[in-house]
Backbone bond lengths (Angstrom), bond angles and torsions (degrees), N, CA, C in turn:
res aa  C-N    CA-C-N  psi(-1)  N-CA   C-N-CA  omega(-1)  CA-C   N-CA-C  phi
1 X - - - 1.434 - - 1.521 107.98 -
2 X 1.332 116.82 138.28 1.454 121.96 176.36 1.520 108.88 -145.03
3 X 1.311 115.75 140.20 1.453 122.08 176.56 1.521 107.90 -96.98
4 X 1.326 117.04 126.65 1.461 121.87 175.49 1.520 108.05 -121.85
5 X 1.327 115.35 124.95 1.457 121.01 -179.71 1.516 107.13 -117.86
6 X 1.324 116.85 118.34 1.452 120.60 -177.53 1.518 112.37 -126.55
7 X 1.331 115.43 132.81 1.466 122.77 175.27 1.526 111.86 53.19
8 X 1.327 115.27 44.37 1.461 120.84 -176.07 1.525 111.00 -134.34
9 X 1.332 117.76 120.90 1.468 118.71 173.89 1.529 109.85 -76.74
10 X 1.329 116.00 139.00 1.456 121.49 175.73 1.522 105.99 -126.29
11 X 1.314 116.45 104.13 1.449 118.35 -174.94 1.511 113.69 -155.96
12 X 1.332 113.30 162.70 1.466 123.63 174.66 1.529 112.33 64.70
13 X 1.344 116.73 30.20 1.454 121.31 173.29 1.527 108.64 -92.48
14 X 1.321 116.89 141.52 1.461 121.89 -179.83 1.527 108.19 -130.04
15 X 1.340 115.63 128.77 1.459 120.62 175.89 1.518 109.96 -94.47
16 X 1.307 116.27 137.10 1.457 123.31 175.39 1.517 107.45 -126.98
17 X 1.311 116.80 146.65 1.460 119.16 178.94 1.511 111.82 -164.62
18 X 1.305 114.71 174.88 1.448 122.90 178.99 1.522 110.50 -69.92
19 X 1.319 116.38 146.66 1.463 121.38 177.87 1.529 109.82 -53.45
20 X 1.329 116.11 134.68 1.454 121.69 179.19 1.523 114.29 94.28
21 X 1.327 117.63 -9.64 1.467 121.38 178.19 1.528 107.86 -91.68
22 X 1.338 116.96 133.92 1.470 120.99 177.83 1.522 109.00 -74.21
23 X 1.320 115.76 122.74 1.465 121.40 177.64 1.521 107.65 -101.26
24 X 1.329 116.61 113.14 1.458 121.35 -175.61 1.526 110.33 -144.14
25 X 1.320 115.51 145.22 1.454 120.86 173.70 1.512 114.56 81.14
26 X 1.316 117.50 45.74 1.464 120.28 179.77 1.524 111.56 -64.93
27 X 1.329 117.37 -33.08 1.462 120.71 178.08 1.512 111.45 -87.66
28 X 1.328 116.36 -63.21 1.470 122.52 178.25 1.529 107.38 -134.58
29 X 1.317 116.41 132.06 1.466 122.61 177.43 1.522 107.02 -122.68
30 X 1.328 116.35 120.78 1.465 120.04 179.50 1.517 109.11 -138.22
31 X 1.301 115.61 119.23 1.458 120.73 179.93 1.527 108.52 -122.46
32 X 1.320 115.65 94.52 1.448 120.42 176.78 1.511 115.54 98.97
33 X 1.317 118.83 -9.11 1.465 121.02 179.74 1.526 109.59 -115.36
34 X 1.323 117.76 131.94 1.464 119.53 177.20 1.532 110.19 -69.48
35 X 1.321 115.56 155.08 1.462 119.22 177.12 1.519 110.09 -148.02
36 X 1.312 115.49 158.78 1.462 121.50 174.90 1.522 108.69 -130.16
37 X 1.325 114.40 145.59 1.456 122.23 172.84 1.517 106.44 -116.43
38 X 1.317 117.75 119.76 1.455 121.84 -179.39 1.525 108.32 -122.72
39 X 1.318 115.84 112.03 1.458 121.93 -177.70 1.533 110.85 55.19
40 X 1.320 116.19 39.91 1.455 122.01 179.22 1.522 109.14 -122.33
41 X 1.310 115.26 130.07 1.457 122.32 -176.48 1.529 109.22 -98.87
42 X 1.332 116.79 119.90 1.466 122.02 178.50 1.520 106.97 -114.01
43 X 1.341 116.90 108.41 1.468 119.99 -178.74 1.527 111.13 -161.78
44 X 1.317 113.18 165.82 1.466 122.29 177.61 1.528 113.04 60.75
45 X 1.334 116.63 32.18 1.461 122.25 173.46 1.526 108.09 -100.86
46 X 1.336 117.08 153.04 1.465 119.90 -177.96 1.525 109.76 -133.70
47 X 1.314 120.04 128.96 1.455 128.21 17.20 1.533 114.79 -91.60
48 X 1.335 119.72 -8.64 1.459 120.12 -178.96 1.528 110.23 -151.68
49 X 1.329 115.28 175.42 1.457 120.63 -177.22 1.535 112.43 -93.01
50 X 1.341 115.25 -52.46 1.462 120.92 -175.41 1.519 109.05 -137.77
51 X 1.326 116.16 133.09 1.459 121.06 173.82 1.523 108.51 -124.10
52 X 1.332 115.73 131.25 1.460 120.83 175.65 1.524 109.13 -131.17
53 X 1.294 115.42 151.01 1.452 120.47 173.00 1.524 107.87 -140.82
54 X 1.316 117.45 152.66 1.457 119.68 -177.53 1.525 111.69 -68.97
55 X 1.290 114.91 154.24 1.456 121.02 177.27 1.509 109.46 -163.05
56 X 1.296 118.46 171.93 1.459 121.64 -175.16 1.521 114.43 -65.29
57 X 1.336 118.32 -20.91 1.463 119.86 -176.06 1.523 113.36 -90.63
58 X 1.333 118.98 0.18 1.458 120.31 -175.45 1.525 111.62 -69.26
59 X 1.306 115.02 139.68 1.455 122.51 175.48 1.515 108.50 -108.75
60 X 1.332 119.31 157.55 1.461 120.45 176.15 1.521 110.58 -60.73
61 X 1.319 115.71 151.36 1.464 121.17 179.67 1.514 110.30 -63.53
62 X 1.326 115.39 147.21 1.456 121.56 178.76 1.507 109.56 -114.21
63 X 1.339 117.76 158.13 1.460 119.75 178.11 1.525 111.18 -66.22
64 X 1.311 115.63 163.03 1.461 121.52 179.98 1.528 110.39 -60.26
65 X 1.323 115.55 145.56 1.462 121.61 179.82 1.516 109.97 -109.04
66 X 1.286 117.05 149.48 1.452 121.70 171.49 1.510 115.11 60.88
67 X 1.307 118.23 27.15 1.453 120.72 176.18 1.513 114.56 81.85
68 X 1.328 118.11 1.90 1.458 119.82 178.36 1.513 110.95 -74.82
69 X 1.316 115.75 169.17 1.461 120.37 178.55 1.518 108.84 -84.49
70 X 1.319 118.66 126.46 1.457 121.41 -179.54 1.514 110.87 -91.66
71 X 1.292 117.18 137.17 1.457 122.45 178.89 1.518 108.39 -130.01
72 X 1.323 116.47 147.43 1.457 120.59 176.24 1.518 108.87 -120.45
73 X 1.308 115.77 135.11 1.451 119.45 176.35 1.521 108.69 -82.70
74 X 1.321 116.01 176.55 1.459 120.13 -177.51 1.519 112.31 -63.75
75 X 1.327 118.62 -23.15 1.465 120.05 177.58 1.522 111.41 -101.54
76 X 1.338 116.81 21.00 1.460 124.95 170.80 1.524 114.15 68.97
77 X 1.336 118.33 33.13 1.452 121.28 170.21 1.516 107.97 -86.29
78 X 1.307 117.05 149.35 1.461 120.24 179.34 1.518 110.44 -99.95
79 X 1.318 115.43 134.02 1.458 121.74 172.25 1.512 107.14 -113.73
80 X 1.306 117.42 133.86 1.449 121.06 178.90 1.515 107.43 -118.15
81 X 1.324 115.30 119.76 1.454 120.23 -178.83 1.510 109.73 -122.14
82 X 1.308 116.96 133.71 1.443 121.03 178.86 1.517 113.02 -95.32
83 X 1.333 118.39 -25.23 1.454 121.81 -179.99 1.504 109.17 -155.66
84 X 1.338 114.44 163.61 1.461 119.70 179.81 1.506 110.63 -126.89
């Protein structure tokens, strides 16, 4: 399974929860599944933009596609962004 987000803004999402609950991944939350962002802007989400955690389905990071800027998270997921 892989999530692919193309030409889609993801913004202005706010997470709310009970005291003591970790609020993570207001923009994109992926735990164990690789994902790509292609020409998709993730910003202005609270408390964060993207949260990832390792899982059995993770694949090694790949280089940027289509001329976008490639980014790697601390657990070696690849993010592909075409614009900011």
